C-alpha positions in Angstrom: 234.7 63.1 255.4 235.8 62.8 251.8 236.1 59.3 250.4 239.9 59.4 249.9 240.5 60.3 253.4 238.2 57.0 254.4 240.2 54.9 251.9 243.7 56.1 253.1 242.3 55.3 256.7 241.3 51.7 255.6 244.6 51.1 254.0 246.5 52.3 257.1 244.4 50.0 259.2 245.0 47.0 256.8 248.8 47.6 256.8 248.7 48.0 260.8 246.7 44.5 260.9 249.3 43.0 258.4 252.1 44.5 260.1 251.2 42.9 263.4 250.3 39.5 261.9 253.8 39.4 260.4 255.3 39.9 263.6 253.5 36.8 265.1 253.3 34.5 262.3 256.7 34.9 261.2 258.0 33.8 264.7 255.6 30.7 264.8 256.5 29.6 261.3 260.3 30.2 261.3 261.1 30.3 265.2 262.2 26.5 265.4 264.5 26.7 262.4 266.3 30.0 263.4 266.6 28.6 266.8 268.4 25.8 265.5 270.5 28.0 263.3 269.5 26.4 260.1 268.9 30.0 258.4 269.1 33.4 259.4 266.3 35.7 260.7 266.6 37.6 257.5 266.3 34.7 255.2 263.3 33.3 257.3 261.4 36.8 256.7 262.1 36.7 253.0 261.0 33.2 252.6 257.9 33.9 255.0 257.0 36.9 252.6 257.1 34.6 249.6 255.0 31.6 250.6 252.5 34.2 252.7 251.8 35.5 249.2 251.4 31.9 247.5 249.0 31.1 250.3 247.0 34.1 250.3 246.7 34.3 246.6 245.6 30.5 246.1 243.7 29.2 249.3 243.4 32.4 251.0 241.1 33.8 248.6 238.5 31.2 249.7 238.6 32.7 253.4 238.3 36.1 251.7 235.1 35.2 249.9 233.6 34.0 253.6 235.0 37.2 255.3 233.7 39.5 252.7 230.5 38.1 251.8 229.1 35.2 253.9 229.2 36.4 257.3 226.8 39.4 257.0 223.9 39.4 254.3 225.1 42.9 252.9 228.4 44.1 251.4 230.6 45.9 254.1 231.0 49.6 253.1 234.1 51.2 253.1 233.3 53.3 256.2 232.1 50.0 258.0 235.3 48.2 256.9 237.5 51.0 258.7 235.5 50.4 261.6 236.1 46.5 261.5 239.6 46.7 260.8 240.0 48.9 263.9 238.5 46.4 266.0 240.6 43.7 264.7 243.7 45.9 265.3 242.5 46.4 268.7 242.0 42.6 269.3 245.8 42.3 268.3 246.8 45.0 270.5 245.1 43.2 273.5 246.5 40.0 272.7 249.9 41.4 272.5 249.5 43.3 275.8 248.8 40.0 277.5 251.7 38.4 275.6 249.8 35.8 273.7 249.5 34.5 270.1 247.0 36.7 268.6 243.9 34.9 267.4 243.3 37.3 264.5 241.0 35.0 262.3 238.6 34.7 265.4 238.9 38.5 266.3 238.2 39.2 262.6 235.0 37.2 262.4 233.8 38.6 265.6 234.3 42.1 264.7 232.1 41.3 261.2 229.7 39.7 263.4 229.4 42.6 265.6 228.7 44.6 262.6 226.1 42.1 261.5 224.0 42.1 265.1 224.2 45.9 264.8 222.3 46.0 261.2 220.2 42.7 261.6 222.2 41.1 258.8 224.2 38.5 260.5 224.3 35.0 258.6 223.7 32.7 261.7 224.2 29.6 259.5 227.7 30.6 258.5 228.4 32.0 261.9 227.3 28.6 263.5 229.5 26.6 260.9 232.7 28.7 261.8 232.3 28.6 265.6 231.6 24.7 265.2 234.9 24.4 263.7 236.4 26.6 266.5 235.2 23.9 268.9 236.5 20.9 266.9 239.9 22.3 265.6 241.3 22.1 269.1 240.1 18.5 269.6 241.4 17.4 266.5 244.9 18.9 267.0 244.9 17.4 270.6 244.0 13.9 269.5 246.5 13.8 266.5 249.2 15.1 268.7 248.1 12.5 271.5 248.1 9.6 269.0 251.5 10.4 267.5 252.9 11.0 270.9 251.6 7.9 272.4 252.5 5.5 269.6 254.6 6.9 266.9 256.7 9.7 268.2 259.7 7.4 270.3 260.4 5.4 267.3 260.5 8.7 265.2 262.8 10.1 267.7 265.0 7.1 267.7 265.3 7.0 263.9 265.1 10.5 262.8 266.2 13.0 265.9 267.3 16.0 264.1 270.8 17.3 265.4 272.4 20.6 263.9 276.4 20.3 263.9 278.8 23.2 263.9 280.1 24.9 260.8 278.5 25.4 257.5 276.1 22.9 256.3 277.7 23.0 252.6 281.0 24.2 251.1 282.3 24.8 247.9 284.7 22.3 246.7 287.4 24.0 244.2 289.7 21.2 244.2 288.5 20.2 240.6 288.2 22.4 237.5 284.6 22.8 238.2 283.8 24.1 241.7 281.1 22.0 243.3 279.0 21.9 246.4 280.0 19.2 249.1 279.0 18.4 252.8 280.5 21.0 255.4 283.4 19.5 257.8 280.6 18.2 260.3 277.7 17.5 258.0 276.7 14.0 257.1 273.7 12.9 254.9 271.2 12.6 257.7 271.7 16.3 258.7 271.4 17.6 255.2 268.1 15.8 254.6 266.7 16.7 258.2 267.7 20.3 257.3 265.8 20.3 253.9 262.9 18.9 255.7 262.9 21.7 258.3 262.8 24.4 255.4 260.2 22.6 253.7 257.9 22.3 256.7 258.7 26.2 257.3 257.8 27.2 253.8 254.7 25.1 254.5 253.8 26.9 257.7 254.3 30.2 255.8 251.9 29.1 253.1 249.2 28.1 255.8 249.8 31.4 257.6 249.2 33.2 254.4 246.0 31.4 253.7 244.4 32.1 257.0 245.5 35.4 257.8 245.9 37.5 254.6 242.3 37.7 254.3 242.0 39.1 257.9 244.1 42.1 257.0 242.0 43.2 253.9 238.6 41.5 253.7 236.6 44.4 254.8 238.2 46.4 252.1 237.5 43.7 249.3 233.7 43.4 250.6 233.3 47.4 249.7 234.9 47.1 246.3 237.8 49.7 247.5 240.4 47.2 246.4 240.6 44.3 244.2 241.6 40.9 245.6 244.9 40.7 244.1 246.0 44.0 245.1 244.6 43.2 248.6 246.7 40.0 248.8 249.8 42.0 247.6 249.1 44.9 250.1 248.7 42.1 253.0 251.9 40.5 251.7 253.9 43.5 252.0 252.7 44.5 255.4 253.3 40.9 256.8 256.4 41.0 255.1 257.7 44.3 257.0 256.5 42.8 260.1 258.5 39.7 259.5 261.5 41.6 258.9 261.3 43.8 261.8 259.1 43.1 265.0 259.2 39.3 264.1 263.0 39.1 264.8 262.5 38.9 268.6 259.5 36.5 268.2 261.6 34.1 266.2 264.0 34.0 269.2 261.5 33.4 271.9 258.7 31.4 270.2 258.0 28.1 272.2 259.7 29.1 275.4 256.4 29.7 277.3 254.5 26.7 276.2 257.3 24.2 275.8 260.9 23.3 275.4 260.6 20.5 273.2 263.0 19.0 270.4 263.3 20.1 266.9 261.8 16.7 265.8 258.6 17.4 268.1 258.1 20.8 267.0 258.2 19.7 263.3 255.4 17.3 263.9 253.4 20.1 265.9 254.1 22.5 262.9 253.1 20.0 260.2 249.9 19.1 261.9 248.6 22.5 262.6 249.4 23.7 259.2 247.5 20.9 257.6 244.4 21.4 259.6 244.7 25.3 258.9 245.3 24.7 255.2 242.4 22.3 254.9 240.1 24.4 256.6 241.1 27.6 254.8 240.4 25.7 251.5 236.9 25.0 252.6 236.6 28.7 253.5 236.5 28.6 257.3 238.6 31.3 259.1 240.7 29.3 261.6 243.7 30.2 264.1 246.9 28.6 263.2 247.9 29.4 266.9 244.7 27.4 268.1 245.9 24.3 266.1 249.6 24.5 267.2 248.9 25.0 270.9 246.5 22.1 271.2 248.6 19.7 269.1 251.7 20.5 271.7 249.5 19.5 274.5 248.2 16.3 272.7 251.8 15.5 271.9 253.0 15.7 275.5 249.9 14.0 277.0 250.5 11.1 274.5 254.1 11.0 275.2 253.8 11.0 279.0 250.8 8.3 279.0 253.0 5.7 277.3 253.8 3.9 280.7 250.2 2.9 281.4 247.9 1.2 279.0 244.8 3.0 277.5 242.3 1.4 279.8 244.1 2.6 282.9 244.5 6.3 281.4 240.6 6.3 280.9 239.5 4.7 284.3 242.3 6.4 286.2 243.2 3.1 287.7 247.2 3.6 287.8 249.7 4.5 290.3 252.5 5.5 287.7 252.8 9.2 287.6 252.0 10.8 284.5 254.7 13.4 283.9 253.8 16.2 281.2 257.7 16.8 280.5 258.1 13.2 278.9 258.6 14.4 275.5 261.5 16.7 276.3 263.7 13.5 276.9 266.0 12.4 274.4 265.0 8.6 274.6 267.5 7.2 272.1 266.9 3.4 272.1 265.5 3.3 275.7 261.8 3.9 274.7 259.5 0.7 276.0 256.2 -0.9 274.9 253.1 0.9 275.7 252.1 -0.1 279.6 255.5 -0.7 280.6 257.4 1.9 282.9 260.2 3.8 281.3 263.4 5.4 282.5 263.3 8.3 284.9 265.4 10.4 282.1 262.2 9.7 279.9 259.6 10.7 282.3 260.8 13.5 284.6 262.9 16.2 282.3 260.7 19.3 283.2 257.4 20.4 282.0 256.4 20.0 278.2 253.9 22.8 278.7 253.0 25.4 281.2 249.3 24.8 282.2 249.1 28.5 283.1 249.9 29.3 279.9 247.6 27.1 278.0 244.8 28.4 280.4 245.8 32.1 279.3 245.9 31.2 275.9 242.5 29.5 275.8 241.2 32.6 277.9 242.5 34.9 275.3 240.6 32.8 272.5 237.3 33.3 274.2 238.0 37.0 275.8 239.7 38.5 272.7 236.9 37.8 270.1 234.0 38.2 272.9 235.4 41.9 273.5 235.8 42.5 269.7 232.2 41.3 269.1 230.8 43.6 272.0 232.7 46.7 270.9 231.9 46.3 267.3 228.4 45.8 268.1 228.0 49.0 270.4 230.0 50.9 267.9 227.9 50.1 265.0 224.7 50.7 267.0 225.9 54.2 267.9 227.5 54.9 264.5 225.3 53.4 262.1 227.1 54.5 258.6 226.7 50.9 257.1 224.7 52.0 254.2 
């Protein structure tokens, strides 16, 4: 097979991976804002593309270095890079079939690790560090969410609950000589400020997604020197952008419906926490799943909010008869939130499920099964087809 054909196959595989990343990540970053009618799907996809590029060209290059040169002790050849990308795409396909967010970073690491095992070049120190963070990250997300849900969220909800009014946010006042922007017919200052915050957090999420996911689509090609880093980031950005403008339109409508039915304020807390964890680890060069941090922050936020009626000692020892309802955070408490340890209104405690335990189990299972399958298939493939050179 000629080099040009192999390169074309590698570029096609990268585009496929990036396209599917765009489909899932755009929904995660912009689903809440689109659902609240703050901006259109087209505008969301455009912002996603721009900030993905910023995240990929800055923080994402640290993750690129890890994937391209630290997991195995030899450069990934172009032929091997195409094989790795194939297994990354296969992992995405499996996750899409089961309808769960794609653990792309985990699948990418597992595919490269399979190559390393098959060739005896796996860097166990790097893999150990990465897997350690995969274990620690859900714990961090859960406990940050739990602390906010138990001690901070009710007051935030009382002071800053985000509501979106009907009609345009801003209008153009032409009554004077110079037209000027003014509030829409139903807009107040609080809504304008909250809308700006929602947009900023969406951009932050897109930046974080670019930092963690752009390297997944192109690192195997960068390692083989088939394409430079800047061109690789541009290629991945275009592919992710196309996914955002096309298949992400559906995910932007449905994101969060299986995990949770939570207010926009709670969703923004989850997004900010997850994006901060992911960006920090990406800056350190650790490939990490944005979805992993989000899911466990949602779980922690609900657990913390639901355990407010009992003291911390009772939660730990189980010495309480007060029912802990996981749907507590979906209530609009208004001014009804009571101090820790005091029972709250039925409205605050029985408003449906914050998260679906079966869905959580399915997600966590896929975080284990998906990368494990990619690791095994990659290992077997590169044992049978040893063209690493």
